C-alpha atoms as one frame of an Amber mdcrd trajectory, in Angstrom:
protein
 -31.368 -23.136  50.961 -30.535 -23.275  47.261 -32.941 -26.178  46.759 -35.690
 -24.198  48.454 -34.952 -21.272  46.113 -35.080 -23.577  43.081 -38.329 -25.196
  44.159 -40.270 -22.203  45.414 -38.905 -19.105  43.688 -37.116 -20.098  40.498
 -40.003 -22.315  39.427 -42.300 -19.271  39.602 -39.796 -17.075  37.749 -39.428
 -19.692  34.994 -43.146 -20.330  34.545 -44.141 -19.223  31.053 -40.565 -18.180
  30.280 -41.021 -18.507  26.530 -43.814 -15.931  26.721 -42.179 -13.637  29.272
 -39.188 -13.124  26.969 -41.364 -10.893  24.772 -42.346  -8.705  27.766 -41.017
  -5.196  28.300 -37.481  -4.648  29.548 -38.726  -3.110  32.800 -40.907  -6.138
  33.542 -37.971  -8.478  32.962 -35.736  -6.312  35.165 -38.246  -6.687  38.007
 -37.926 -10.458  37.719 -34.127 -10.162  37.671 -34.285  -8.121  40.890 -36.409
 -10.808  42.537 -33.869 -13.443  41.510 -30.965 -11.355  42.815 -32.671 -10.691
  46.149 -33.503 -14.370  46.596 -29.933 -15.433  45.786 -28.544 -12.858  48.230
 -30.735 -14.386  50.913 -29.638 -17.918  49.979 -25.926 -17.092  50.047 -26.140
 -14.584  52.886 -24.449 -11.942  50.759 -24.523  -8.189  51.456 -26.974  -5.962
  49.581 -24.309  -4.506  47.276 -23.133  -7.895  45.928 -23.145  -8.038  42.124
 -25.736 -10.317  40.553 -23.112 -11.963  38.332 -21.126 -12.958  41.419 -24.237
 -14.459  42.991 -25.006 -16.413  39.845 -21.467 -17.805  39.720 -21.469 -18.649
  43.414 -24.756 -20.559  43.227 -24.279 -22.039  39.751 -27.536 -20.508  38.543
 -28.169 -19.252  35.014 -29.382 -15.689  34.391 -33.121 -15.523  33.805 -32.801
 -14.291  30.204 -30.790 -17.410  29.334 -33.304 -19.640  31.106 -36.108 -17.964
  29.130 -34.213 -18.463  25.862 -33.715 -22.114  26.765 -37.434 -22.480  27.499
 -38.247 -20.850  24.142 -35.965 -23.186  22.216 -37.348 -26.239  24.039 -40.914
 -25.145  23.273 -40.038 -24.557  19.627 -38.387 -27.979  19.343 -41.436 -29.668
  20.871 -43.579 -27.924  18.271 -41.094 -28.695  15.493 -41.272 -32.410  16.297
 -44.933 -32.137  15.406 -44.536 -29.920  12.347 -48.257 -29.790  11.592 -48.794
 -28.244  15.023 -46.132 -25.597  14.364 -47.677 -24.606  11.035 -51.069 -24.279
  12.697 -49.798 -22.056  15.517 -47.439 -19.955  13.398 -50.161 -17.320  13.045
 -50.433 -17.041  16.820 -46.714 -16.410  17.113 -46.733 -13.759  14.366 -49.259
 -11.635  16.246 -46.950 -11.353  19.253 -45.044  -8.174  20.123 -41.791  -9.777
  19.016 -42.417 -12.820  16.862 -41.708 -16.008  18.815 -40.324 -17.755  15.735
 -37.902 -14.953  14.871 -36.736 -14.773  18.489 -36.058 -18.520  18.607 -34.323
 -18.432  15.223 -31.993 -15.692  16.442 -31.157 -17.764  19.541 -30.519 -20.930
  17.510 -28.406 -18.979  15.004 -26.165 -17.677  17.785 -25.772 -21.272  18.962
 -25.038 -22.372  15.379 -27.769 -24.976  15.668 -30.855 -25.231  13.536 -33.928
 -27.236  14.510 -33.918 -28.956  11.115 -31.000 -31.016  12.403 -33.311 -32.436
  15.074 -35.053 -35.673  14.272 -38.793 -35.294  14.020 -41.003 -37.401  16.228
 -42.671 -40.184  14.314 -45.689 -41.866  15.815 -46.679 -45.275  14.579 -50.206
 -45.717  13.290 -50.385 -49.080  15.042 -50.404 -49.525  18.815 -47.265 -51.107
  20.287 -49.076 -54.244  21.453 -49.880 -55.065  17.816 -46.266 -54.764  16.661
 -44.597 -57.881  15.347 -41.856 -59.184  17.569 -38.532 -59.801  15.823 -37.293
 -63.364  15.631 -33.987 -63.900  17.373 -31.943 -66.968  16.527 -29.179 -68.102
  18.818
């Protein structure tokens, strides 16, 4: 049952998580209620079971943490291609709560900064034109 929840329900709740994090508190609470109801069905728990207990029982993360994780992953993908991040920085600044400031606050609480991540470097030459190293035995 948990796999069905993860495939059919959680995937829908996670979709666009980095954008949903800037939504209103009431909208996010509605999603939390959907998660709690689905987990109660999966576990077969009574209606008055605490959400935290359900999350522990099933090994699921709360949705706000999953959204923060999605935001950090999206930021790191953009950071690997720094020219892309600079181009889209204006888009993020127009948001209700700036995406960049939200991700920076998450990474600061984790004591991890994206600058410690190695940037993606793409070769200008296709791999089939690369010189093979000589190996002597």
